[in-house]
MARBA-3410 file (N, C-alpha, C, O; in Angstrom, 1 decimal):
197
120.8,-79.4,81.4,120.6,-78.8,82.6,121.3,-77.4,82.7,121.8,-77.0,83.7 ~ 121.2,-76.7,81.6,121.8,-75.4,81.5,120.7,-74.4,81.2,121.1,-73.3,80.6 ~ 119.5,-74.7,81.5,118.4,-73.7,81.2,118.6,-72.5,82.1,119.1,-72.5,83.2 ~ 118.1,-71.3,81.5,118.2,-70.1,82.3,117.0,-69.2,82.1,116.2,-69.4,81.1 ~ 116.7,-68.3,83.0,115.7,-67.4,82.9,114.3,-67.9,82.6,113.9,-68.9,83.3
113.6,-67.3,81.7,112.2,-67.7,81.4,112.0,-69.1,80.9,110.9,-69.7,81.0 ~ 113.1,-69.8,80.4,112.9,-71.1,79.9,112.7,-72.1,81.1,112.4,-73.3,80.9 ~ 113.0,-71.7,82.3,112.8,-72.5,83.5,111.3,-72.4,84.0,110.9,-73.2,84.9 ~ 110.6,-71.5,83.5,109.2,-71.2,84.1,108.2,-71.7,83.2,108.3,-71.6,82.0 ~ 107.1,-72.3,83.8,106.0,-72.9,83.0,105.2,-71.8,82.4,105.0,-70.7,83.0
104.7,-72.0,81.2,103.7,-71.1,80.6,102.4,-71.3,81.3,102.1,-72.4,81.8 ~ 101.6,-70.2,81.4,100.4,-70.2,82.2,99.4,-71.1,81.4,99.2,-71.0,80.2 ~ 98.7,-71.9,82.1,97.6,-72.7,81.6,96.3,-72.2,82.1,96.2,-71.7,83.2 ~ 95.3,-72.2,81.2,94.0,-71.7,81.7,93.4,-72.7,82.8,93.7,-73.9,82.7 ~ 92.7,-72.1,83.8,92.3,-73.0,84.8,91.1,-72.4,85.6,90.4,-71.5,85.1
91.0,-72.8,86.8,89.8,-72.4,87.7,89.9,-71.0,88.2,88.9,-70.5,88.7 ~ 91.1,-70.4,88.2,91.3,-69.1,88.9,91.2,-67.9,87.9,91.8,-66.9,88.2 ~ 90.6,-68.1,86.8,90.6,-67.0,85.8,89.9,-65.7,86.3,90.4,-64.7,85.9 ~ 88.9,-65.8,87.1,88.3,-64.6,87.6,89.3,-63.8,88.4,89.3,-62.6,88.3 ~ 90.1,-64.4,89.3,91.1,-63.7,90.0,92.1,-63.1,89.1,92.6,-62.0,89.4
92.5,-63.8,88.1,93.5,-63.2,87.1,92.9,-62.0,86.5,93.6,-61.0,86.4 ~ 91.7,-62.1,86.0,91.0,-60.9,85.4,91.0,-59.7,86.3,91.2,-58.6,85.9 ~ 90.7,-60.0,87.6,90.7,-58.9,88.6,92.0,-58.3,88.7,92.1,-57.0,88.9 ~ 93.1,-59.1,88.7,94.4,-58.5,88.8,94.8,-57.7,87.6,95.4,-56.7,87.7 ~ 94.5,-58.3,86.4,94.8,-57.6,85.2,94.1,-56.2,85.0,94.6,-55.3,84.3
92.9,-56.1,85.7,92.2,-54.8,85.7,92.5,-53.9,86.8,91.9,-52.8,87.0 ~ 93.4,-54.3,87.7,93.8,-53.5,88.9,94.8,-52.5,88.5,95.9,-52.8,88.0 ~ 94.5,-51.2,88.7,95.4,-50.1,88.3,96.6,-50.0,89.1,97.6,-49.4,88.7 ~ 96.6,-50.6,90.3,97.8,-50.5,91.2,99.0,-51.3,90.6,100.1,-50.8,90.7 ~ 98.7,-52.4,90.0,99.8,-53.3,89.5,100.4,-52.7,88.2,99.7,-52.2,87.3
101.7,-52.7,88.1,102.4,-52.2,86.9,102.2,-53.1,85.7,101.9,-54.3,85.9 ~ 102.3,-52.5,84.6,102.0,-53.3,83.3,102.9,-54.5,83.1,102.4,-55.5,82.6 ~ 104.2,-54.4,83.3,105.1,-55.5,83.0,104.7,-56.7,84.0,104.8,-57.9,83.5 ~ 104.4,-56.4,85.2,104.0,-57.5,86.1,102.7,-58.1,85.7,102.6,-59.3,85.7 ~ 101.8,-57.3,85.2,100.5,-57.9,84.6,100.8,-58.8,83.4,100.2,-59.9,83.3
101.7,-58.4,82.6,102.1,-59.2,81.4,102.6,-60.5,81.9,102.3,-61.6,81.3 ~ 103.5,-60.4,82.9,104.1,-61.6,83.4,103.1,-62.6,83.9,103.1,-63.8,83.5 ~ 102.2,-62.2,84.8,101.3,-63.1,85.4,100.2,-63.6,84.4,99.6,-64.6,84.6 ~ 100.1,-62.9,83.3,99.1,-63.3,82.3,99.7,-64.4,81.4,99.0,-65.1,80.7 ~ 101.1,-64.5,81.3,101.7,-65.4,80.4,102.4,-66.6,81.1,102.7,-67.6,80.5
102.8,-66.4,82.4,103.6,-67.4,83.1,102.9,-67.9,84.3,102.2,-67.2,85.0 ~ 103.2,-69.2,84.7,102.6,-69.8,85.8,103.2,-69.1,87.1,104.3,-68.8,87.2 ~ 102.3,-68.9,88.1,102.7,-68.4,89.4,102.1,-69.4,90.4,101.4,-70.3,90.1 ~ 102.5,-69.2,91.7,102.2,-70.2,92.7,103.3,-71.2,92.8,104.3,-71.1,92.3 ~ 103.0,-72.2,93.6,104.1,-73.2,94.0,104.5,-74.1,92.9,105.6,-74.7,93.0
103.8,-74.2,91.8,104.2,-75.1,90.7,104.7,-74.3,89.5,104.3,-74.6,88.3 ~ 105.4,-73.3,89.7,105.9,-72.3,88.7,107.0,-72.8,87.8,107.2,-72.4,86.7 ~ 107.8,-73.7,88.3,109.0,-74.1,87.6,108.7,-75.3,86.7,108.0,-76.2,87.1 ~ 109.3,-75.3,85.5,109.1,-76.4,84.6,110.2,-77.4,84.8,111.4,-77.1,85.0 ~ 109.9,-78.7,84.7,110.9,-79.7,84.7,111.5,-80.0,86.0,110.9,-79.7,87.1
112.7,-80.5,86.0,113.4,-80.9,87.2,113.9,-82.3,87.0,113.1,-83.2,86.7 ~ 115.1,-82.5,87.3,115.8,-83.8,87.1,115.9,-84.5,88.5,116.3,-83.9,89.5 ~ 115.5,-85.8,88.5,115.6,-86.6,89.8,116.5,-87.8,89.6,116.7,-88.3,88.5 ~ 117.1,-88.2,90.7,118.0,-89.4,90.7,117.4,-90.4,91.7,117.0,-90.1,92.8 ~ 117.3,-91.6,91.2,116.9,-92.7,92.1,118.1,-93.2,92.8,119.1,-93.7,92.3
118.2,-92.9,94.1,119.4,-93.2,94.9,119.3,-94.5,95.6,120.3,-95.1,96.1 ~ 118.1,-95.1,95.7,118.0,-96.4,96.3,117.0,-97.3,95.6,115.8,-97.0,95.6 ~ 117.4,-98.2,94.8,116.6,-99.1,94.0,115.5,-99.8,94.9,114.4,-100.0,94.4 ~ 115.9,-100.3,96.0,115.1,-101.1,96.9,113.9,-100.3,97.5,112.8,-100.7,97.5 ~ 114.2,-99.1,98.0,113.2,-98.3,98.6,112.5,-97.3,97.7,111.4,-96.8,98.0
113.1,-97.1,96.5,112.6,-96.1,95.6,112.9,-94.7,95.9,112.2,-93.7,95.4 ~ 113.8,-94.4,96.9,114.1,-93.1,97.3,114.8,-92.3,96.1,115.6,-92.8,95.4 ~ 114.3,-91.0,96.0,114.8,-90.1,94.9,115.3,-88.8,95.6,114.8,-88.4,96.6 ~ 116.2,-88.2,94.9,116.6,-86.8,95.3,116.6,-85.9,94.0,116.6,-86.5,92.9 ~ 116.7,-84.6,94.2,116.8,-83.7,93.0,118.3,-83.7,92.6,119.2,-83.6,93.4
118.5,-83.8,91.3,119.8,-83.7,90.7,120.1,-82.2,90.4,121.3,-81.8,90.5 ~ 119.1,-81.5,90.1,119.3,-80.1,89.7,118.8,-79.1,90.8,118.0,-79.5,91.6 ~ 119.3,-77.9,90.8,118.8,-76.9,91.6,118.7,-75.6,90.8,119.3,-75.5,89.7 ~ 117.9,-74.7,91.3,117.7,-73.4,90.6,118.3,-72.4,91.5,117.9,-72.2,92.7 ~ 119.3,-71.7,91.0,119.9,-70.6,91.8,119.6,-69.3,91.2,119.1,-69.2,90.0
119.9,-68.2,91.9,119.5,-66.9,91.4,120.6,-65.9,91.8,121.2,-65.2,91.0 ~ 120.8,-65.7,93.1,121.7,-64.8,93.6,122.8,-65.5,94.4,122.5,-66.1,95.4 ~ 124.0,-65.4,93.9,125.1,-66.1,94.6,126.0,-65.0,95.3,126.1,-63.9,94.7 ~ 126.6,-65.3,96.4,127.4,-64.3,97.1,128.7,-64.0,96.3,129.2,-64.9,95.6 ~ 129.1,-62.7,96.3,130.3,-62.3,95.6,131.1,-61.5,96.6,130.7,-61.4,97.8
132.2,-61.0,96.2,133.0,-60.1,97.1,132.3,-58.9,97.5,132.4,-58.4,98.7 ~ 131.5,-58.3,96.7,130.8,-57.1,97.0,129.4,-57.3,97.6,128.8,-56.4,98.2 ~ 128.9,-58.6,97.6,127.5,-58.8,98.0,127.5,-60.2,98.7,127.9,-61.2,98.2 ~ 126.9,-60.2,99.9,126.7,-61.4,100.7,125.4,-62.1,100.4,125.2,-63.2,100.9 ~ 124.6,-61.5,99.6,123.2,-62.0,99.4,123.3,-63.4,98.6,123.9,-63.5,97.6
122.6,-64.4,99.2,122.5,-65.7,98.6,121.1,-66.2,98.8,120.7,-66.5,99.9 ~ 120.4,-66.2,97.7,119.0,-66.7,97.8,118.4,-67.0,96.4,119.1,-66.7,95.4 ~ 117.3,-67.6,96.4,116.6,-67.9,95.2,115.1,-67.7,95.4,114.6,-67.8,96.6 ~ 114.3,-67.6,94.4,112.9,-67.4,94.5,112.2,-68.7,94.9,112.5,-69.8,94.3 ~ 111.4,-68.7,95.9,110.6,-69.8,96.3,109.4,-69.9,95.3,109.2,-70.9,94.6
108.7,-68.8,95.2,107.6,-68.7,94.2,106.9,-67.3,94.3,107.0,-66.6,95.3 ~ 106.3,-66.9,93.2,105.4,-65.8,93.1,104.0,-66.3,93.6,103.6,-67.3,93.2 ~ 103.4,-65.5,94.4,102.1,-65.8,95.0,101.1,-66.2,93.9,101.1,-65.7,92.8 ~ 100.1,-67.0,94.3,98.9,-67.3,93.5,98.1,-66.0,93.3,98.3,-65.0,94.0 ~ 97.2,-66.0,92.3,96.3,-64.9,92.0,95.6,-64.5,93.3,95.5,-63.3,93.6
95.0,-65.5,94.0,94.2,-65.2,95.2,95.0,-64.5,96.3,94.6,-63.6,96.9 ~ 96.3,-65.0,96.5,97.2,-64.4,97.5,97.6,-63.0,97.1,97.7,-62.1,97.9 ~ 97.8,-62.8,95.8,98.2,-61.4,95.3,97.0,-60.4,95.6,97.3,-59.3,96.0 ~ 95.8,-60.9,95.4,94.7,-60.0,95.8,94.7,-59.6,97.2,94.4,-58.5,97.6 ~ 95.0,-60.6,98.1,95.0,-60.4,99.5,96.2,-59.4,99.8,96.0,-58.5,100.7
97.3,-59.5,99.2,98.5,-58.6,99.4,98.2,-57.2,98.9,98.6,-56.3,99.5 ~ 97.4,-57.1,97.9,97.0,-55.7,97.4,96.1,-55.1,98.5,96.2,-53.9,98.7 ~ 95.2,-55.8,99.0,94.4,-55.3,100.1,95.2,-54.9,101.3,95.0,-53.9,101.9 ~ 96.2,-55.7,101.6,97.1,-55.3,102.7,97.8,-54.0,102.4,98.0,-53.2,103.3 ~ 98.2,-53.8,101.2,98.9,-52.6,100.8,98.0,-51.4,101.0,98.4,-50.4,101.6
96.7,-51.5,100.6,95.8,-50.4,100.8,95.6,-50.1,102.2,95.4,-48.9,102.6 ~ 95.7,-51.1,103.1,95.5,-50.9,104.5,96.8,-50.7,105.3,96.8,-50.5,106.5 ~ 97.9,-50.6,104.5,99.3,-50.4,105.1,99.5,-51.4,106.3,99.9,-51.0,107.3 ~ 99.2,-52.7,106.0,99.4,-53.7,107.1,100.9,-53.9,107.4,101.2,-54.0,108.6 ~ 101.7,-54.1,106.4,103.1,-54.5,106.6,104.0,-53.2,106.4,103.6,-52.2,105.9
105.2,-53.3,107.0,106.2,-52.2,106.9,106.5,-51.8,105.5,106.5,-50.7,105.1 ~ 106.6,-52.8,104.6,106.9,-52.5,103.2,105.8,-51.9,102.5,106.0,-51.2,101.5 ~ 104.5,-52.1,102.9,103.4,-51.4,102.3,103.6,-49.9,102.5,103.3,-49.1,101.5 ~ 104.0,-49.4,103.6,104.3,-48.0,103.9,105.4,-47.4,103.0,105.5,-46.2,102.8 ~ 106.3,-48.3,102.5,107.4,-47.9,101.7,107.0,-47.9,100.2,107.8,-47.6,99.3
105.8,-48.3,99.9,105.3,-48.3,98.5,105.4,-49.7,97.8,105.5,-49.7,96.5 ~ 105.4,-50.8,98.5,105.6,-52.1,98.0,104.4,-53.0,98.3,103.8,-52.9,99.4 ~ 104.1,-53.9,97.4,103.2,-55.0,97.6,104.0,-56.3,97.6,104.9,-56.5,96.8 ~ 103.8,-57.2,98.6,104.5,-58.4,98.6,103.9,-59.3,97.5,102.7,-59.5,97.4 ~ 104.8,-59.9,96.7,104.4,-60.7,95.6,104.9,-62.2,95.7,104.5,-63.0,94.9
105.7,-62.4,96.6,106.2,-63.8,96.8,107.2,-64.0,97.9,107.3,-63.1,98.8 ~ 107.9,-65.1,97.9,108.8,-65.5,98.9,110.2,-65.9,98.3,110.2,-66.5,97.2 ~ 111.2,-65.6,99.0,112.6,-66.0,98.6,113.1,-66.9,99.7,112.6,-67.0,100.8 ~ 114.1,-67.8,99.4,114.7,-68.6,100.4,115.3,-67.7,101.4,115.5,-66.5,101.2 ~ 115.5,-68.3,102.6,116.1,-67.6,103.8,115.2,-66.5,104.3,115.6,-65.6,104.9
113.9,-66.8,104.2,112.8,-66.0,104.9,112.7,-64.5,104.3,112.0,-63.7,105.0 ~ 113.2,-64.2,103.2,113.0,-62.9,102.7,111.7,-62.9,101.9,111.2,-63.9,101.4 ~ 111.0,-61.7,101.9,109.8,-61.5,101.1,110.2,-60.8,99.8,111.1,-60.0,99.8 ~ 109.4,-61.1,98.8,109.7,-60.5,97.5,108.7,-59.4,97.3,107.5,-59.6,97.5 ~ 109.1,-58.2,96.9,108.3,-57.1,96.8,108.2,-56.5,95.4,109.2,-56.6,94.6
107.1,-55.9,95.1,106.9,-55.2,93.8,106.6,-53.7,94.1,105.7,-53.4,94.9 ~ 107.4,-52.8,93.5,107.1,-51.4,93.6,105.9,-51.0,92.9,105.7,-51.3,91.7 ~ 105.0,-50.2,93.5,103.7,-49.8,92.9,103.5,-48.3,92.9,102.5,-47.9,92.4 ~ 104.5,-47.6,93.4,104.3,-46.1,93.4,105.2,-45.5,92.3,106.1,-46.2,91.7 ~ 105.1,-44.2,92.0,105.8,-43.6,90.9,107.3,-43.7,91.1,108.0,-43.8,90.1
107.8,-43.7,92.3,109.3,-43.7,92.6,109.9,-45.1,92.4,111.1,-45.2,92.3 ~ 109.1,-46.1,92.5,109.7,-47.5,92.4,108.9,-48.4,91.5,109.1,-49.6,91.6 ~ 108.0,-47.9,90.7,107.1,-48.7,89.9,107.8,-49.7,89.1,108.8,-49.4,88.5 ~ 107.3,-50.9,89.1,107.9,-52.1,88.4,109.1,-52.7,89.1,109.4,-53.9,88.8 ~ 109.8,-52.0,90.0,111.0,-52.5,90.6,110.7,-53.7,91.5,109.7,-53.8,92.1
111.7,-54.7,91.6,111.6,-55.8,92.4,112.6,-55.7,93.5,113.8,-55.5,93.3 ~ 112.1,-55.8,94.8,112.9,-55.6,96.0,112.8,-56.9,96.9,111.9,-57.7,96.7 ~ 113.6,-57.0,97.8,113.5,-58.0,98.9,113.5,-57.3,100.2,114.1,-56.2,100.4 ~ 112.9,-57.9,101.2,112.8,-57.4,102.6,113.0,-58.6,103.5,112.3,-59.6,103.4 ~ 114.0,-58.5,104.4,114.2,-59.5,105.3,115.6,-59.6,105.8,116.4,-58.6,105.7
116.1,-60.7,106.2,117.4,-60.9,106.8,118.4,-61.7,105.9,119.5,-62.0,106.4 ~ 118.0,-61.9,104.7,118.9,-62.7,103.8,120.2,-62.0,103.5,121.2,-62.6,103.2 ~ 120.2,-60.6,103.5,121.4,-59.8,103.3,121.7,-59.1,104.6,120.9,-58.2,105.0 ~ 122.7,-59.4,105.2,123.0,-58.8,106.5,123.3,-57.3,106.5,123.2,-56.7,107.5 ~ 123.6,-56.8,105.3,124.0,-55.4,105.2,122.7,-54.5,105.2,122.8,-53.3,105.6
121.6,-55.0,104.7,120.4,-54.1,104.7,119.1,-55.0,104.7,119.1,-56.1,104.2 ~ 118.1,-54.4,105.4,116.9,-55.2,105.5,116.1,-55.1,104.2,115.4,-56.1,103.9 ~ 116.2,-54.1,103.4,115.4,-53.9,102.2,116.4,-53.5,101.1,117.1,-52.5,101.2 ~ 116.4,-54.2,100.0,117.3,-53.8,98.9,116.7,-54.2,97.5,115.9,-55.1,97.4 ~ 117.1,-53.4,96.5,116.6,-53.6,95.2,117.3,-54.8,94.5,118.5,-55.0,94.6
116.5,-55.7,93.8,117.0,-56.8,93.1,117.0,-56.7,91.6,117.9,-57.2,90.9 ~ 116.0,-56.0,91.1,115.9,-55.8,89.6,115.0,-54.6,89.3,114.2,-54.2,90.1 ~ 115.1,-54.2,88.0,114.2,-53.1,87.6,112.8,-53.5,87.3,111.9,-52.7,87.3 ~ 112.6,-54.8,87.0,111.2,-55.3,86.7,111.2,-56.8,86.8,112.3,-57.4,87.0 ~ 110.0,-57.4,86.7,109.9,-58.8,87.0,110.6,-59.7,85.9,111.1,-60.7,86.2
110.7,-59.2,84.7,111.4,-60.0,83.6,112.9,-59.9,83.8,113.5,-61.0,83.7 ~ 113.4,-58.8,84.2,114.9,-58.7,84.5,115.2,-59.6,85.7,116.2,-60.3,85.7 ~ 114.3,-59.6,86.7,114.5,-60.5,87.9,114.5,-61.9,87.5,115.4,-62.7,88.0 ~ 113.6,-62.4,86.6,113.5,-63.8,86.2,114.7,-64.2,85.4,115.1,-65.4,85.3 ~ 115.4,-63.3,84.7,116.5,-63.6,83.9,117.7,-64.1,84.7,118.7,-64.7,84.2
117.7,-63.8,86.0,118.7,-64.2,86.9,118.7,-65.7,87.3,119.6,-66.2,87.9 ~ 117.6,-66.4,87.0,117.4,-67.8,87.3,118.4,-68.6,86.5,118.6,-68.4,85.3 ~ 119.0,-69.6,87.2,119.9,-70.5,86.5,119.7,-71.9,87.1,119.6,-72.1,88.3 ~ 119.7,-72.9,86.2,119.7,-74.3,86.6,121.1,-74.9,86.6,121.8,-74.7,85.7 ~ 121.4,-75.6,87.6,122.7,-76.3,87.7,122.5,-77.6,88.5,121.5,-77.9,89.1
123.6,-78.4,88.4,123.6,-79.7,89.2,123.8,-79.3,90.6,124.6,-78.5,91.0 ~ 123.1,-80.0,91.5,123.2,-79.8,92.9,124.3,-80.6,93.5,124.1,-81.7,94.0 ~ 125.6,-80.1,93.3,126.8,-80.9,93.8,126.7,-81.2,95.3,127.2,-82.2,95.7 ~ 126.2,-80.3,96.0,126.1,-80.5,97.5,125.3,-81.7,97.8,125.6,-82.5,98.7 ~ 124.1,-81.8,97.2,123.2,-82.9,97.4,123.9,-84.2,97.0,123.8,-85.2,97.7
124.6,-84.2,95.8,125.3,-85.4,95.4,126.3,-85.8,96.4,126.5,-87.0,96.7 ~ 127.0,-84.9,96.9,128.1,-85.2,97.9,127.4,-85.8,99.2,128.0,-86.7,99.7 ~ 126.3,-85.3,99.6,125.6,-85.8,100.8,125.3,-87.3,100.6,125.2,-88.0,101.6 ~ 125.0,-87.7,99.4,124.6,-89.1,99.1,125.8,-89.9,98.5,125.7,-91.0,98.1 ~ 127.0,-89.3,98.6,128.2,-90.0,98.2,128.1,-90.4,96.7,128.5,-91.5,96.4
127.7,-89.5,95.8,127.5,-89.8,94.4,128.4,-88.9,93.6,128.5,-87.7,93.8 ~ 129.2,-89.5,92.7,130.0,-88.8,91.8,129.3,-88.6,90.5,128.5,-89.4,90.1 ~ 129.5,-87.5,89.8,128.9,-87.3,88.5,129.1,-88.4,87.5,128.2,-88.8,86.7 ~ 130.3,-89.0,87.5,130.6,-90.1,86.6,129.7,-91.3,86.9,129.6,-92.2,86.0 ~ 129.0,-91.4,88.0,128.2,-92.6,88.4,126.8,-92.5,87.9,126.1,-93.5,87.9
126.3,-91.3,87.5,124.9,-91.2,87.2,124.7,-91.5,85.7,125.5,-91.1,84.8 ~ 123.6,-92.1,85.4,123.2,-92.4,84.0,121.7,-92.4,83.9,121.0,-92.5,84.9 ~ 121.2,-92.3,82.7,119.8,-92.4,82.4,119.5,-93.4,81.3,120.2,-93.4,80.2 ~ 118.6,-94.3,81.5,118.2,-95.2,80.4,117.3,-94.5,79.4,116.6,-93.5,79.7 ~ 117.4,-94.9,78.1,116.7,-94.2,77.0,115.2,-94.1,77.3,114.7,-93.1,76.9
114.6,-95.1,77.8,113.1,-95.0,78.0,112.7,-94.5,79.3,111.5,-94.6,79.6 ~ 113.5,-93.9,80.1,113.2,-93.4,81.4,113.5,-91.9,81.6,114.3,-91.4,80.9 ~ 112.7,-91.3,82.5,113.0,-89.9,82.7,113.8,-89.6,84.0,114.2,-88.5,84.2 ~ 114.1,-90.7,84.7,114.8,-90.5,86.0,116.3,-91.0,85.8,116.5,-91.9,85.0 ~ 117.2,-90.4,86.5,118.6,-90.8,86.5,118.8,-91.9,87.5,118.0,-92.0,88.5
119.8,-92.7,87.3,120.2,-93.8,88.2,121.6,-93.6,88.6,122.4,-92.8,88.0 ~ 122.0,-94.4,89.6,123.4,-94.4,90.1,124.0,-95.7,89.9,123.5,-96.7,90.3 ~ 125.2,-95.7,89.2,125.9,-96.9,89.0,126.9,-97.0,90.2,127.9,-96.3,90.3 ~ 126.7,-97.9,91.1,127.5,-98.1,92.3,128.5,-99.3,92.2,129.1,-99.7,93.2 ~ 128.6,-99.9,91.0,129.4,-101.1,90.8,130.9,-100.8,91.0,131.6,-101.7,91.3
131.3,-99.6,90.8,132.7,-99.3,90.9,133.1,-98.9,92.3,134.3,-98.5,92.5 ~ 132.2,-98.9,93.2,132.5,-98.5,94.6,132.8,-99.8,95.5,133.1,-99.6,96.7
END
């Protein structure tokens, strides 16, 4: 559970939406590194590979996530705490490009196309003009110091910030200690040994 960056993201599989992908790859507005990213990696809601689950109740079959993916943690200099929800699907990216051309959103007027969502209601932006091309920004209330701020120089640098870790908070909510979890050799799910409680 120590995966980081691109090893957390699924490789793109060919599918039904190839026509929309081709349209995006041929769109001159989109920067080259972003095109490379969407051509090689999964986008949309099923972008993350793997994920560890714990069976917390044998009788009901209830499960919870053992791991979490974090990205930006608060520090002394920065209050920002969020992670990527997902990069939009090809179809939604096409809609967002159209919004940019029509300057529908505030960030469109600043030279950005929305490409995804972050936790805490922030939107994820891609710079598409000469002054901000390839840059990844956020817009919203996740950082109380500014509504709009730069997160990375490009999509690949942005994705390197992803980290997988054990969700200690979730374990605490279910009264589970790390020493109690185990996995059987022939299973993919973790279990809880409650015999010592």
